[in-house]
C-alpha positions as CSV (number, residue, x, y, z in Angstrom):
1,X,31.3,133.1,251.4
2,X,34.0,135.5,252.3
3,X,37.5,134.2,252.9
4,X,39.1,135.3,256.2
5,X,42.2,136.3,254.2
6,X,40.3,139.1,252.5
7,X,37.8,140.4,255.1
8,X,36.5,140.2,258.6
9,X,32.8,139.5,259.0
10,X,31.2,140.1,262.4
11,X,27.5,139.7,263.4
12,X,25.9,143.0,264.5
13,X,22.3,142.0,264.8
14,X,19.7,139.5,263.6
15,X,20.3,139.0,259.9
16,X,23.0,141.7,259.8
17,X,26.7,141.7,259.7
18,X,29.6,144.1,259.3
19,X,32.2,143.3,256.7
20,X,35.6,145.1,257.0
21,X,37.9,144.8,254.1
22,X,40.4,146.8,252.0
23,X,41.7,147.2,248.5
24,X,43.6,149.5,246.3
25,X,40.4,149.9,244.3
26,X,36.9,150.9,245.4
27,X,35.6,149.5,242.2
28,X,36.9,146.0,243.2
29,X,35.3,146.3,246.6
30,X,32.0,147.3,245.0
31,X,32.2,144.4,242.5
32,X,33.1,141.8,245.2
33,X,30.2,143.0,247.4
34,X,27.8,142.8,244.4
35,X,29.0,139.2,243.6
36,X,27.9,138.1,247.1
37,X,24.3,138.4,245.8
38,X,23.0,139.8,249.1
39,X,21.7,143.3,250.0
40,X,24.4,145.5,251.3
41,X,24.9,149.1,252.4
42,X,28.3,150.7,251.9
43,X,29.1,152.6,255.1
44,X,32.6,154.0,254.4
45,X,34.4,155.4,252.8
46,X,31.8,157.7,251.2
47,X,33.6,157.2,247.9
48,X,32.5,153.6,247.9
49,X,28.9,154.6,247.7
50,X,29.7,156.8,244.7
51,X,31.5,154.0,242.9
52,X,28.6,151.6,243.6
53,X,26.3,154.2,241.9
54,X,28.6,154.6,238.9
55,X,29.0,150.9,238.4
56,X,25.2,150.3,238.9
57,X,24.5,152.9,236.2
58,X,27.1,151.4,233.8
59,X,25.7,147.9,234.3
60,X,22.2,149.0,233.9
61,X,23.1,150.7,230.6
62,X,24.8,147.6,229.4
63,X,21.9,145.4,230.3
64,X,19.5,147.7,228.3
65,X,21.6,148.6,225.4
66,X,20.5,145.8,223.1
67,X,17.2,144.1,222.5
68,X,16.5,141.1,224.7
69,X,16.2,138.9,221.6
70,X,19.1,138.3,219.3
71,X,18.4,139.2,215.7
72,X,17.9,136.3,213.3
73,X,20.9,135.3,211.3
74,X,20.4,134.3,207.7
């Protein structure tokens, strides 16, 4: 799921692991974590939690901006 060239994943408990990675962009880390489609808790840096919140709000707004059904075309 996570290539060893981009992160280190270590087991820390039953059903839990610690992912250590880096990037020039906290947004990219947040998006990559979200793409894993598993629950996660950003531990550090604190700014990563902030970026997750901003991106979550932006995606939520995008998902609810238009009606679920497409308007009929003539």
